[in-house]
Jmol script that loads the backbone (N, CA, C; Angstrom):
load data "model"
ATOM      1  N   UNK A   1      14.417  -4.210  -8.385  1.00  0.00           N
ATOM      2  CA  UNK A   1      15.179  -5.054  -7.481  1.00  0.00           C
ATOM      3  C   UNK A   1      14.398  -5.190  -6.181  1.00  0.00           C
ATOM      4  N   UNK A   2      14.471  -6.368  -5.550  1.00  0.00           N
ATOM      5  CA  UNK A   2      13.682  -6.594  -4.339  1.00  0.00           C
ATOM      6  C   UNK A   2      14.195  -5.775  -3.161  1.00  0.00           C
ATOM      7  N   UNK A   3      13.275  -5.382  -2.301  1.00  0.00           N
ATOM      8  CA  UNK A   3      13.638  -4.690  -1.071  1.00  0.00           C
ATOM      9  C   UNK A   3      14.198  -5.719  -0.095  1.00  0.00           C
ATOM     10  N   UNK A   4      15.232  -5.355   0.636  1.00  0.00           N
ATOM     11  CA  UNK A   4      15.881  -6.308   1.538  1.00  0.00           C
ATOM     12  C   UNK A   4      14.976  -6.653   2.720  1.00  0.00           C
ATOM     13  N   UNK A   5      15.122  -7.871   3.204  1.00  0.00           N
ATOM     14  CA  UNK A   5      14.371  -8.370   4.359  1.00  0.00           C
ATOM     15  C   UNK A   5      12.860  -8.309   4.161  1.00  0.00           C
ATOM     16  N   UNK A   6      12.425  -8.430   2.918  1.00  0.00           N
ATOM     17  CA  UNK A   6      10.997  -8.411   2.609  1.00  0.00           C
ATOM     18  C   UNK A   6      10.701  -9.480   1.569  1.00  0.00           C
ATOM     19  N   UNK A   7       9.473  -9.938   1.591  1.00  0.00           N
ATOM     20  CA  UNK A   7       8.996 -10.821   0.532  1.00  0.00           C
ATOM     21  C   UNK A   7       8.232  -9.934  -0.430  1.00  0.00           C
ATOM     22  N   UNK A   8       8.623  -9.935  -1.691  1.00  0.00           N
ATOM     23  CA  UNK A   8       8.028  -9.052  -2.691  1.00  0.00           C
ATOM     24  C   UNK A   8       7.159  -9.853  -3.647  1.00  0.00           C
ATOM     25  N   UNK A   9       5.932  -9.386  -3.836  1.00  0.00           N
ATOM     26  CA  UNK A   9       5.005 -10.016  -4.768  1.00  0.00           C
ATOM     27  C   UNK A   9       4.659  -8.990  -5.837  1.00  0.00           C
ATOM     28  N   UNK A  10       4.939  -9.328  -7.085  1.00  0.00           N
ATOM     29  CA  UNK A  10       4.601  -8.471  -8.218  1.00  0.00           C
ATOM     30  C   UNK A  10       3.268  -8.952  -8.779  1.00  0.00           C
ATOM     31  N   UNK A  11       2.324  -8.024  -8.971  1.00  0.00           N
ATOM     32  CA  UNK A  11       1.037  -8.361  -9.576  1.00  0.00           C
ATOM     33  C   UNK A  11       1.060  -7.848 -11.005  1.00  0.00           C
ATOM     34  N   UNK A  12       0.964  -8.773 -11.958  1.00  0.00           N
ATOM     35  CA  UNK A  12       1.004  -8.399 -13.372  1.00  0.00           C
ATOM     36  C   UNK A  12       0.293  -9.453 -14.204  1.00  0.00           C
ATOM     37  N   UNK A  13      -0.467  -8.985 -15.179  1.00  0.00           N
ATOM     38  CA  UNK A  13      -1.116  -9.897 -16.123  1.00  0.00           C
ATOM     39  C   UNK A  13      -0.263 -10.112 -17.359  1.00  0.00           C
ATOM     40  N   UNK A  14       0.799  -9.317 -17.512  1.00  0.00           N
ATOM     41  CA  UNK A  14       1.572  -9.379 -18.756  1.00  0.00           C
ATOM     42  C   UNK A  14       2.982  -9.921 -18.602  1.00  0.00           C
ATOM     43  N   UNK A  15       3.560  -9.874 -17.415  1.00  0.00           N
ATOM     44  CA  UNK A  15       4.915 -10.404 -17.245  1.00  0.00           C
ATOM     45  C   UNK A  15       4.919 -11.903 -17.503  1.00  0.00           C
ATOM     46  N   UNK A  16       5.942 -12.366 -18.188  1.00  0.00           N
ATOM     47  CA  UNK A  16       6.015 -13.791 -18.500  1.00  0.00           C
ATOM     48  C   UNK A  16       7.006 -14.532 -17.619  1.00  0.00           C
ATOM     49  N   UNK A  17       7.884 -13.806 -16.945  1.00  0.00           N
ATOM     50  CA  UNK A  17       8.797 -14.456 -16.008  1.00  0.00           C
ATOM     51  C   UNK A  17       8.904 -13.632 -14.734  1.00  0.00           C
ATOM     52  N   UNK A  18       9.150 -14.332 -13.651  1.00  0.00           N
ATOM     53  CA  UNK A  18       9.220 -13.696 -12.339  1.00  0.00           C
ATOM     54  C   UNK A  18      10.565 -13.001 -12.184  1.00  0.00           C
ATOM     55  N   UNK A  19      10.560 -11.708 -11.838  1.00  0.00           N
ATOM     56  CA  UNK A  19      11.836 -11.037 -11.584  1.00  0.00           C
ATOM     57  C   UNK A  19      12.567 -11.725 -10.431  1.00  0.00           C
ATOM     58  N   UNK A  20      13.871 -11.751 -10.504  1.00  0.00           N
ATOM     59  CA  UNK A  20      14.675 -12.409  -9.477  1.00  0.00           C
ATOM     60  C   UNK A  20      14.358 -11.834  -8.095  1.00  0.00           C
ATOM     61  N   UNK A  21      14.164 -12.722  -7.141  1.00  0.00           N
ATOM     62  CA  UNK A  21      13.894 -12.302  -5.772  1.00  0.00           C
ATOM     63  C   UNK A  21      12.449 -11.926  -5.501  1.00  0.00           C
ATOM     64  N   UNK A  22      11.549 -12.208  -6.434  1.00  0.00           N
ATOM     65  CA  UNK A  22      10.143 -11.849  -6.284  1.00  0.00           C
ATOM     66  C   UNK A  22       9.259 -13.082  -6.433  1.00  0.00           C
ATOM     67  N   UNK A  23       8.049 -12.957  -5.921  1.00  0.00           N
ATOM     68  CA  UNK A  23       6.965 -13.878  -6.252  1.00  0.00           C
ATOM     69  C   UNK A  23       6.098 -13.129  -7.252  1.00  0.00           C
ATOM     70  N   UNK A  24       5.285 -13.855  -7.999  1.00  0.00           N
ATOM     71  CA  UNK A  24       4.432 -13.182  -8.975  1.00  0.00           C
ATOM     72  C   UNK A  24       3.007 -13.709  -8.861  1.00  0.00           C
ATOM     73  N   UNK A  25       2.040 -12.812  -9.050  1.00  0.00           N
ATOM     74  CA  UNK A  25       0.628 -13.163  -9.082  1.00  0.00           C
ATOM     75  C   UNK A  25      -0.004 -12.417 -10.248  1.00  0.00           C
ATOM     76  N   UNK A  26      -1.049 -12.989 -10.815  1.00  0.00           N
ATOM     77  CA  UNK A  26      -1.690 -12.366 -11.977  1.00  0.00           C
ATOM     78  C   UNK A  26      -2.861 -11.468 -11.597  1.00  0.00           C
ATOM     79  N   UNK A  27      -3.222 -11.430 -10.312  1.00  0.00           N
ATOM     80  CA  UNK A  27      -4.333 -10.583  -9.875  1.00  0.00           C
ATOM     81  C   UNK A  27      -4.174 -10.264  -8.391  1.00  0.00           C
ATOM     82  N   UNK A  28      -4.937  -9.295  -7.941  1.00  0.00           N
ATOM     83  CA  UNK A  28      -4.941  -8.948  -6.522  1.00  0.00           C
ATOM     84  C   UNK A  28      -5.390 -10.144  -5.693  1.00  0.00           C
ATOM     85  N   UNK A  29      -6.434 -10.831  -6.154  1.00  0.00           N
ATOM     86  CA  UNK A  29      -6.946 -12.003  -5.439  1.00  0.00           C
ATOM     87  C   UNK A  29      -5.894 -13.095  -5.341  1.00  0.00           C
ATOM     88  N   UNK A  30      -5.183 -13.351  -6.437  1.00  0.00           N
ATOM     89  CA  UNK A  30      -4.126 -14.369  -6.427  1.00  0.00           C
ATOM     90  C   UNK A  30      -2.994 -13.967  -5.482  1.00  0.00           C
ATOM     91  N   UNK A  31      -2.671 -12.683  -5.446  1.00  0.00           N
ATOM     92  CA  UNK A  31      -1.631 -12.202  -4.531  1.00  0.00           C
ATOM     93  C   UNK A  31      -2.064 -12.412  -3.083  1.00  0.00           C
ATOM     94  N   UNK A  32      -3.335 -12.133  -2.784  1.00  0.00           N
ATOM     95  CA  UNK A  32      -3.841 -12.352  -1.426  1.00  0.00           C
ATOM     96  C   UNK A  32      -3.744 -13.821  -1.031  1.00  0.00           C
ATOM     97  N   UNK A  33      -4.077 -14.705  -1.968  1.00  0.00           N
ATOM     98  CA  UNK A  33      -4.000 -16.141  -1.673  1.00  0.00           C
ATOM     99  C   UNK A  33      -2.562 -16.553  -1.379  1.00  0.00           C
ATOM    100  N   UNK A  34      -1.626 -16.078  -2.183  1.00  0.00           N
ATOM    101  CA  UNK A  34      -0.212 -16.375  -1.959  1.00  0.00           C
ATOM    102  C   UNK A  34       0.237 -15.824  -0.607  1.00  0.00           C
ATOM    103  N   UNK A  35      -0.122 -14.591  -0.332  1.00  0.00           N
ATOM    104  CA  UNK A  35       0.282 -13.965   0.927  1.00  0.00           C
ATOM    105  C   UNK A  35      -0.348 -14.653   2.132  1.00  0.00           C
ATOM    106  N   UNK A  36      -1.577 -15.138   1.978  1.00  0.00           N
ATOM    107  CA  UNK A  36      -2.227 -15.835   3.094  1.00  0.00           C
ATOM    108  C   UNK A  36      -1.448 -17.082   3.482  1.00  0.00           C
ATOM    109  N   UNK A  37      -0.913 -17.806   2.499  1.00  0.00           N
ATOM    110  CA  UNK A  37      -0.105 -18.989   2.827  1.00  0.00           C
ATOM    111  C   UNK A  37       1.159 -18.577   3.583  1.00  0.00           C
ATOM    112  N   UNK A  38       1.731 -17.433   3.226  1.00  0.00           N
ATOM    113  CA  UNK A  38       2.930 -16.947   3.923  1.00  0.00           C
ATOM    114  C   UNK A  38       2.600 -16.475   5.338  1.00  0.00           C
ATOM    115  N   UNK A  39       1.430 -15.857   5.511  1.00  0.00           N
ATOM    116  CA  UNK A  39       0.980 -15.444   6.847  1.00  0.00           C
ATOM    117  C   UNK A  39       0.737 -16.685   7.705  1.00  0.00           C
ATOM    118  N   UNK A  40       0.024 -17.667   7.134  1.00  0.00           N
ATOM    119  CA  UNK A  40      -0.295 -18.890   7.875  1.00  0.00           C
ATOM    120  C   UNK A  40       0.959 -19.645   8.302  1.00  0.00           C
ATOM    121  N   UNK A  41       2.016 -19.573   7.497  1.00  0.00           N
ATOM    122  CA  UNK A  41       3.258 -20.283   7.821  1.00  0.00           C
ATOM    123  C   UNK A  41       4.151 -19.488   8.777  1.00  0.00           C
ATOM    124  N   UNK A  42       3.735 -18.256   9.121  1.00  0.00           N
ATOM    125  CA  UNK A  42       4.514 -17.439  10.039  1.00  0.00           C
ATOM    126  C   UNK A  42       5.652 -16.677   9.382  1.00  0.00           C
ATOM    127  N   UNK A  43       5.730 -16.715   8.048  1.00  0.00           N
ATOM    128  CA  UNK A  43       6.808 -16.011   7.346  1.00  0.00           C
ATOM    129  C   UNK A  43       6.513 -14.525   7.168  1.00  0.00           C
ATOM    130  N   UNK A  44       5.236 -14.147   7.279  1.00  0.00           N
ATOM    131  CA  UNK A  44       4.819 -12.758   7.053  1.00  0.00           C
ATOM    132  C   UNK A  44       3.842 -12.366   8.157  1.00  0.00           C
ATOM    133  N   UNK A  45       4.019 -11.158   8.712  1.00  0.00           N
ATOM    134  CA  UNK A  45       3.041 -10.676   9.680  1.00  0.00           C
ATOM    135  C   UNK A  45       2.380  -9.368   9.255  1.00  0.00           C
ATOM    136  N   UNK A  46       2.970  -8.680   8.287  1.00  0.00           N
ATOM    137  CA  UNK A  46       2.380  -7.452   7.739  1.00  0.00           C
ATOM    138  C   UNK A  46       2.540  -7.468   6.230  1.00  0.00           C
ATOM    139  N   UNK A  47       1.543  -6.906   5.547  1.00  0.00           N
ATOM    140  CA  UNK A  47       1.584  -6.800   4.088  1.00  0.00           C
ATOM    141  C   UNK A  47       1.394  -5.333   3.730  1.00  0.00           C
ATOM    142  N   UNK A  48       2.268  -4.810   2.880  1.00  0.00           N
ATOM    143  CA  UNK A  48       2.162  -3.439   2.390  1.00  0.00           C
ATOM    144  C   UNK A  48       1.934  -3.483   0.891  1.00  0.00           C
ATOM    145  N   UNK A  49       0.985  -2.717   0.419  1.00  0.00           N
ATOM    146  CA  UNK A  49       0.698  -2.599  -1.009  1.00  0.00           C
ATOM    147  C   UNK A  49       1.288  -1.280  -1.486  1.00  0.00           C
ATOM    148  N   UNK A  50       2.100  -1.324  -2.537  1.00  0.00           N
ATOM    149  CA  UNK A  50       2.766  -0.104  -3.004  1.00  0.00           C
ATOM    150  C   UNK A  50       2.328   0.296  -4.410  1.00  0.00           C
ATOM    151  N   UNK A  51       1.128  -0.065  -4.790  1.00  0.00           N
ATOM    152  CA  UNK A  51       0.565   0.429  -6.044  1.00  0.00           C
ATOM    153  C   UNK A  51       0.405  -0.643  -7.081  1.00  0.00           C
ATOM    154  N   UNK A  52      -0.238  -0.221  -8.111  1.00  0.00           N
ATOM    155  CA  UNK A  52      -0.736   1.035  -8.582  1.00  0.00           C
ATOM    156  C   UNK A  52      -2.180   1.317  -8.205  1.00  0.00           C
ATOM    157  N   UNK A  53      -2.759   2.259  -8.926  1.00  0.00           N
ATOM    158  CA  UNK A  53      -4.071   2.795  -8.585  1.00  0.00           C
ATOM    159  C   UNK A  53      -5.149   1.715  -8.556  1.00  0.00           C
ATOM    160  N   UNK A  54      -5.151   0.823  -9.537  1.00  0.00           N
ATOM    161  CA  UNK A  54      -6.170  -0.234  -9.577  1.00  0.00           C
ATOM    162  C   UNK A  54      -6.032  -1.169  -8.374  1.00  0.00           C
ATOM    163  N   UNK A  55      -4.802  -1.511  -8.011  1.00  0.00           N
ATOM    164  CA  UNK A  55      -4.598  -2.371  -6.839  1.00  0.00           C
ATOM    165  C   UNK A  55      -5.030  -1.661  -5.562  1.00  0.00           C
ATOM    166  N   UNK A  56      -4.771  -0.366  -5.465  1.00  0.00           N
ATOM    167  CA  UNK A  56      -5.242   0.393  -4.303  1.00  0.00           C
ATOM    168  C   UNK A  56      -6.765   0.309  -4.198  1.00  0.00           C
ATOM    169  N   UNK A  57      -7.454   0.496  -5.324  1.00  0.00           N
ATOM    170  CA  UNK A  57      -8.920   0.425  -5.329  1.00  0.00           C
ATOM    171  C   UNK A  57      -9.393  -0.953  -4.860  1.00  0.00           C
ATOM    172  N   UNK A  58      -8.788  -1.995  -5.437  1.00  0.00           N
ATOM    173  CA  UNK A  58      -9.186  -3.353  -5.068  1.00  0.00           C
ATOM    174  C   UNK A  58      -8.941  -3.618  -3.588  1.00  0.00           C
ATOM    175  N   UNK A  59      -7.831  -3.144  -3.067  1.00  0.00           N
ATOM    176  CA  UNK A  59      -7.524  -3.354  -1.649  1.00  0.00           C
ATOM    177  C   UNK A  59      -8.542  -2.648  -0.756  1.00  0.00           C
ATOM    178  N   UNK A  60      -8.871  -1.411  -1.098  1.00  0.00           N
ATOM    179  CA  UNK A  60      -9.834  -0.657  -0.298  1.00  0.00           C
ATOM    180  C   UNK A  60     -11.205  -1.316  -0.317  1.00  0.00           C
ATOM    181  N   UNK A  61     -11.575  -1.920  -1.438  1.00  0.00           N
ATOM    182  CA  UNK A  61     -12.883  -2.553  -1.579  1.00  0.00           C
ATOM    183  C   UNK A  61     -12.912  -3.975  -1.026  1.00  0.00           C
ATOM    184  N   UNK A  62     -11.754  -4.560  -0.771  1.00  0.00           N
ATOM    185  CA  UNK A  62     -11.673  -5.976  -0.412  1.00  0.00           C
ATOM    186  C   UNK A  62     -12.046  -6.290   1.031  1.00  0.00           C
ATOM    187  N   UNK A  63     -11.946  -5.305   1.913  1.00  0.00           N
ATOM    188  CA  UNK A  63     -12.152  -5.577   3.323  1.00  0.00           C
ATOM    189  C   UNK A  63     -10.889  -6.048   4.032  1.00  0.00           C
ATOM    190  N   UNK A  64      -9.794  -6.218   3.292  1.00  0.00           N
ATOM    191  CA  UNK A  64      -8.529  -6.653   3.890  1.00  0.00           C
ATOM    192  C   UNK A  64      -7.649  -5.484   4.318  1.00  0.00           C
ATOM    193  N   UNK A  65      -7.959  -4.302   3.853  1.00  0.00           N
ATOM    194  CA  UNK A  65      -7.130  -3.133   4.168  1.00  0.00           C
ATOM    195  C   UNK A  65      -7.462  -2.658   5.581  1.00  0.00           C
ATOM    196  N   UNK A  66      -6.459  -2.658   6.454  1.00  0.00           N
ATOM    197  CA  UNK A  66      -6.680  -2.240   7.838  1.00  0.00           C
ATOM    198  C   UNK A  66      -6.037  -0.896   8.159  1.00  0.00           C
ATOM    199  N   UNK A  67      -5.096  -0.488   7.330  1.00  0.00           N
ATOM    200  CA  UNK A  67      -4.388   0.765   7.590  1.00  0.00           C
ATOM    201  C   UNK A  67      -3.939   1.371   6.264  1.00  0.00           C
ATOM    202  N   UNK A  68      -3.969   2.696   6.195  1.00  0.00           N
ATOM    203  CA  UNK A  68      -3.494   3.422   5.014  1.00  0.00           C
ATOM    204  C   UNK A  68      -2.377   4.355   5.461  1.00  0.00           C
ATOM    205  N   UNK A  69      -1.239   4.255   4.791  1.00  0.00           N
ATOM    206  CA  UNK A  69      -0.131   5.197   4.987  1.00  0.00           C
ATOM    207  C   UNK A  69      -0.130   6.094   3.756  1.00  0.00           C
ATOM    208  N   UNK A  70      -0.418   7.362   3.948  1.00  0.00           N
ATOM    209  CA  UNK A  70      -0.627   8.274   2.830  1.00  0.00           C
ATOM    210  C   UNK A  70       0.290   9.481   2.973  1.00  0.00           C
ATOM    211  N   UNK A  71       0.897   9.884   1.882  1.00  0.00           N
ATOM    212  CA  UNK A  71       1.686  11.112   1.860  1.00  0.00           C
ATOM    213  C   UNK A  71       0.883  12.164   1.107  1.00  0.00           C
ATOM    214  N   UNK A  72       0.551  13.250   1.777  1.00  0.00           N
ATOM    215  CA  UNK A  72      -0.165  14.366   1.148  1.00  0.00           C
ATOM    216  C   UNK A  72       0.856  15.421   0.767  1.00  0.00           C
ATOM    217  N   UNK A  73       0.900  15.768  -0.505  1.00  0.00           N
ATOM    218  CA  UNK A  73       1.881  16.721  -1.023  1.00  0.00           C
ATOM    219  C   UNK A  73       1.193  18.054  -1.266  1.00  0.00           C
ATOM    220  N   UNK A  74       1.761  19.118  -0.723  1.00  0.00           N
ATOM    221  CA  UNK A  74       1.199  20.462  -0.869  1.00  0.00           C
ATOM    222  C   UNK A  74       1.750  21.140  -2.118  1.00  0.00           C
ATOM    223  N   UNK A  75       1.446  20.555  -3.263  1.00  0.00           N
ATOM    224  CA  UNK A  75       1.880  21.124  -4.541  1.00  0.00           C
ATOM    225  C   UNK A  75       1.000  20.525  -5.630  1.00  0.00           C
ATOM    226  N   UNK A  76       0.933  21.204  -6.741  1.00  0.00           N
ATOM    227  CA  UNK A  76       0.182  20.702  -7.888  1.00  0.00           C
ATOM    228  C   UNK A  76       1.150  20.190  -8.939  1.00  0.00           C
ATOM    229  N   UNK A  77       0.851  19.010  -9.461  1.00  0.00           N
ATOM    230  CA  UNK A  77       1.654  18.407 -10.513  1.00  0.00           C
ATOM    231  C   UNK A  77       0.722  17.951 -11.621  1.00  0.00           C
ATOM    232  N   UNK A  78       1.228  17.927 -12.833  1.00  0.00           N
ATOM    233  CA  UNK A  78       0.451  17.374 -13.937  1.00  0.00           C
ATOM    234  C   UNK A  78       0.528  15.866 -13.853  1.00  0.00           C
ATOM    235  N   UNK A  79      -0.595  15.246 -13.511  1.00  0.00           N
ATOM    236  CA  UNK A  79      -0.643  13.789 -13.452  1.00  0.00           C
ATOM    237  C   UNK A  79      -2.085  13.346 -13.658  1.00  0.00           C
ATOM    238  N   UNK A  80      -2.245  12.075 -13.985  1.00  0.00           N
ATOM    239  CA  UNK A  80      -3.584  11.588 -14.280  1.00  0.00           C
ATOM    240  C   UNK A  80      -3.987  10.386 -13.433  1.00  0.00           C
ATOM    241  N   UNK A  81      -3.136   9.972 -12.507  1.00  0.00           N
ATOM    242  CA  UNK A  81      -3.461   8.849 -11.632  1.00  0.00           C
ATOM    243  C   UNK A  81      -3.260   9.294 -10.188  1.00  0.00           C
ATOM    244  N   UNK A  82      -4.250   9.003  -9.368  1.00  0.00           N
ATOM    245  CA  UNK A  82      -4.220   9.426  -7.974  1.00  0.00           C
ATOM    246  C   UNK A  82      -4.632   8.270  -7.075  1.00  0.00           C
ATOM    247  N   UNK A  83      -4.275   8.372  -5.792  1.00  0.00           N
ATOM    248  CA  UNK A  83      -4.782   7.413  -4.820  1.00  0.00           C
ATOM    249  C   UNK A  83      -6.292   7.595  -4.762  1.00  0.00           C
ATOM    250  N   UNK A  84      -7.065   6.506  -4.740  1.00  0.00           N
ATOM    251  CA  UNK A  84      -8.525   6.647  -4.771  1.00  0.00           C
ATOM    252  C   UNK A  84      -9.082   7.296  -3.506  1.00  0.00           C
ATOM    253  N   UNK A  85     -10.226   7.930  -3.675  1.00  0.00           N
ATOM    254  CA  UNK A  85     -10.949   8.462  -2.523  1.00  0.00           C
ATOM    255  C   UNK A  85     -11.330   7.291  -1.621  1.00  0.00           C
ATOM    256  N   UNK A  86     -11.362   7.529  -0.310  1.00  0.00           N
ATOM    257  CA  UNK A  86     -11.794   6.481   0.604  1.00  0.00           C
ATOM    258  C   UNK A  86     -12.708   7.086   1.655  1.00  0.00           C
ATOM    259  N   UNK A  87     -13.512   6.247   2.254  1.00  0.00           N
ATOM    260  CA  UNK A  87     -14.533   6.666   3.209  1.00  0.00           C
ATOM    261  C   UNK A  87     -13.878   6.986   4.554  1.00  0.00           C
ATOM    262  N   UNK A  88     -13.907   8.256   4.939  1.00  0.00           N
ATOM    263  CA  UNK A  88     -13.268   8.668   6.193  1.00  0.00           C
ATOM    264  C   UNK A  88     -14.115   8.316   7.416  1.00  0.00           C
ATOM    265  N   UNK A  89     -15.292   7.726   7.204  1.00  0.00           N
ATOM    266  CA  UNK A  89     -16.023   7.170   8.350  1.00  0.00           C
ATOM    267  C   UNK A  89     -15.593   5.723   8.592  1.00  0.00           C
ATOM    268  N   UNK A  90     -14.920   5.133   7.615  1.00  0.00           N
ATOM    269  CA  UNK A  90     -14.388   3.772   7.742  1.00  0.00           C
ATOM    270  C   UNK A  90     -12.915   3.820   8.139  1.00  0.00           C
ATOM    271  N   UNK A  91     -12.168   4.753   7.561  1.00  0.00           N
ATOM    272  CA  UNK A  91     -10.745   4.925   7.861  1.00  0.00           C
ATOM    273  C   UNK A  91     -10.557   6.262   8.565  1.00  0.00           C
ATOM    274  N   UNK A  92     -10.150   6.207   9.827  1.00  0.00           N
ATOM    275  CA  UNK A  92      -9.987   7.425  10.627  1.00  0.00           C
ATOM    276  C   UNK A  92      -8.509   7.714  10.852  1.00  0.00           C
ATOM    277  N   UNK A  93      -8.144   9.002  10.893  1.00  0.00           N
ATOM    278  CA  UNK A  93      -6.739   9.350  11.122  1.00  0.00           C
ATOM    279  C   UNK A  93      -6.296   8.937  12.524  1.00  0.00           C
ATOM    280  N   UNK A  94      -5.069   8.436  12.599  1.00  0.00           N
ATOM    281  CA  UNK A  94      -4.468   8.074  13.881  1.00  0.00           C
ATOM    282  C   UNK A  94      -3.045   8.612  13.910  1.00  0.00           C
ATOM    283  N   UNK A  95      -2.478   8.682  15.096  1.00  0.00           N
ATOM    284  CA  UNK A  95      -1.057   8.990  15.232  1.00  0.00           C
ATOM    285  C   UNK A  95      -0.332   7.673  15.438  1.00  0.00           C
ATOM    286  N   UNK A  96       0.799   7.517  14.771  1.00  0.00           N
ATOM    287  CA  UNK A  96       1.593   6.303  14.911  1.00  0.00           C
ATOM    288  C   UNK A  96       3.015   6.683  15.275  1.00  0.00           C
ATOM    289  N   UNK A  97       3.550   5.995  16.266  1.00  0.00           N
ATOM    290  CA  UNK A  97       4.918   6.260  16.687  1.00  0.00           C
ATOM    291  C   UNK A  97       5.859   6.119  15.496  1.00  0.00           C
ATOM    292  N   UNK A  98       6.749   7.085  15.357  1.00  0.00           N
ATOM    293  CA  UNK A  98       7.716   7.061  14.267  1.00  0.00           C
ATOM    294  C   UNK A  98       7.248   7.767  13.008  1.00  0.00           C
ATOM    295  N   UNK A  99       5.973   8.142  12.955  1.00  0.00           N
ATOM    296  CA  UNK A  99       5.448   8.875  11.798  1.00  0.00           C
ATOM    297  C   UNK A  99       5.286  10.328  12.218  1.00  0.00           C
ATOM    298  N   UNK A 100       6.088  11.239  11.638  1.00  0.00           N
ATOM    299  CA  UNK A 100       6.018  12.645  12.051  1.00  0.00           C
ATOM    300  C   UNK A 100       4.641  13.251  11.783  1.00  0.00           C
ATOM    301  N   UNK A 101       4.160  14.033  12.733  1.00  0.00           N
ATOM    302  CA  UNK A 101       2.867  14.700  12.588  1.00  0.00           C
ATOM    303  C   UNK A 101       3.001  16.069  11.932  1.00  0.00           C
ATOM    304  N   UNK A 102       4.167  16.678  12.073  1.00  0.00           N
ATOM    305  CA  UNK A 102       4.366  18.020  11.542  1.00  0.00           C
ATOM    306  C   UNK A 102       4.712  17.950  10.049  1.00  0.00           C
ATOM    307  N   UNK A 103       4.420  19.030   9.319  1.00  0.00           N
ATOM    308  CA  UNK A 103       4.770  19.063   7.895  1.00  0.00           C
ATOM    309  C   UNK A 103       6.270  18.854   7.689  1.00  0.00           C
ATOM    310  N   UNK A 104       6.599  18.176   6.610  1.00  0.00           N
ATOM    311  CA  UNK A 104       7.985  17.918   6.219  1.00  0.00           C
ATOM    312  C   UNK A 104       8.281  18.767   4.988  1.00  0.00           C
ATOM    313  N   UNK A 105       9.536  19.035   4.745  1.00  0.00           N
ATOM    314  CA  UNK A 105       9.897  19.799   3.553  1.00  0.00           C
ATOM    315  C   UNK A 105      11.161  19.216   2.945  1.00  0.00           C
ATOM    316  N   UNK A 106      11.122  19.100   1.624  1.00  0.00           N
ATOM    317  CA  UNK A 106      12.281  18.596   0.887  1.00  0.00           C
ATOM    318  C   UNK A 106      12.234  19.177  -0.520  1.00  0.00           C
ATOM    319  N   UNK A 107      13.343  19.727  -0.954  1.00  0.00           N
ATOM    320  CA  UNK A 107      13.412  20.288  -2.305  1.00  0.00           C
ATOM    321  C   UNK A 107      12.379  21.364  -2.565  1.00  0.00           C
ATOM    322  N   UNK A 108      12.031  22.126  -1.536  1.00  0.00           N
ATOM    323  CA  UNK A 108      11.050  23.197  -1.703  1.00  0.00           C
ATOM    324  C   UNK A 108       9.606  22.719  -1.725  1.00  0.00           C
ATOM    325  N   UNK A 109       9.369  21.440  -1.466  1.00  0.00           N
ATOM    326  CA  UNK A 109       8.011  20.890  -1.468  1.00  0.00           C
ATOM    327  C   UNK A 109       7.643  20.481  -0.044  1.00  0.00           C
ATOM    328  N   UNK A 110       6.473  20.926   0.386  1.00  0.00           N
ATOM    329  CA  UNK A 110       5.970  20.567   1.711  1.00  0.00           C
ATOM    330  C   UNK A 110       5.026  19.379   1.578  1.00  0.00           C
ATOM    331  N   UNK A 111       5.146  18.445   2.510  1.00  0.00           N
ATOM    332  CA  UNK A 111       4.283  17.264   2.494  1.00  0.00           C
ATOM    333  C   UNK A 111       4.034  16.807   3.926  1.00  0.00           C
ATOM    334  N   UNK A 112       3.009  15.974   4.082  1.00  0.00           N
ATOM    335  CA  UNK A 112       2.641  15.436   5.390  1.00  0.00           C
ATOM    336  C   UNK A 112       2.405  13.937   5.265  1.00  0.00           C
ATOM    337  N   UNK A 113       2.824  13.222   6.293  1.00  0.00           N
ATOM    338  CA  UNK A 113       2.518  11.802   6.374  1.00  0.00           C
ATOM    339  C   UNK A 113       1.230  11.642   7.175  1.00  0.00           C
ATOM    340  N   UNK A 114       0.316  10.851   6.652  1.00  0.00           N
ATOM    341  CA  UNK A 114      -0.947  10.581   7.338  1.00  0.00           C
ATOM    342  C   UNK A 114      -1.106   9.069   7.480  1.00  0.00           C
ATOM    343  N   UNK A 115      -1.644   8.662   8.614  1.00  0.00           N
ATOM    344  CA  UNK A 115      -1.956   7.253   8.834  1.00  0.00           C
ATOM    345  C   UNK A 115      -3.441   7.170   9.171  1.00  0.00           C
ATOM    346  N   UNK A 116      -4.146   6.274   8.485  1.00  0.00           N
ATOM    347  CA  UNK A 116      -5.568   6.050   8.714  1.00  0.00           C
ATOM    348  C   UNK A 116      -5.766   4.586   9.090  1.00  0.00           C
ATOM    349  N   UNK A 117      -6.648   4.360  10.044  1.00  0.00           N
ATOM    350  CA  UNK A 117      -6.914   2.989  10.468  1.00  0.00           C
ATOM    351  C   UNK A 117      -8.385   2.662  10.245  1.00  0.00           C
ATOM    352  N   UNK A 118      -8.627   1.442   9.796  1.00  0.00           N
ATOM    353  CA  UNK A 118      -9.993   0.989   9.565  1.00  0.00           C
ATOM    354  C   UNK A 118     -10.689   0.796  10.909  1.00  0.00           C
ATOM    355  N   UNK A 119     -11.856   1.415  11.065  1.00  0.00           N
ATOM    356  CA  UNK A 119     -12.610   1.299  12.307  1.00  0.00           C
ATOM    357  C   UNK A 119     -13.865   0.447  12.126  1.00  0.00           C
ATOM    358  N   UNK A 120     -14.064  -0.081  10.916  1.00  0.00           N
ATOM    359  CA  UNK A 120     -15.199  -0.963  10.622  1.00  0.00           C
ATOM    360  C   UNK A 120     -14.692  -2.193   9.893  1.00  0.00           C
ATOM    361  N   UNK A 121     -15.348  -3.294  10.104  1.00  0.00           N
ATOM    362  CA  UNK A 121     -15.028  -4.518   9.344  1.00  0.00           C
ATOM    363  C   UNK A 121     -16.231  -4.987   8.592  1.00  0.00           C
TER     364      UNK A 121
END
end "model"
wireframe off; spacefill off
backbone 0.3
color backbone group
């Protein structure tokens, strides 16, 4: 279901119909083109990418990624997909108002919110 007060773009090569309340693109590049028209028209001023791993990689390599919001979890889980490594000389940690700097805890799991900003174009 779409998030309220947001324009949602689903990137999929296999979906045959657009979920209600969403836009659809078949690739990261196509999604960027769609979003650029929305930015140019003043309907969008920020774009957030919420996955998956391949889209994260493409975004990091595209030159369009200006900020990374990352949650670091202090626990080990059995999983096979992770956020890709990124160059910390290109993306440097910053403090952002409203993003807690201290460790958080929920359900016995400790985690931290990190924000990185691109310092090179």
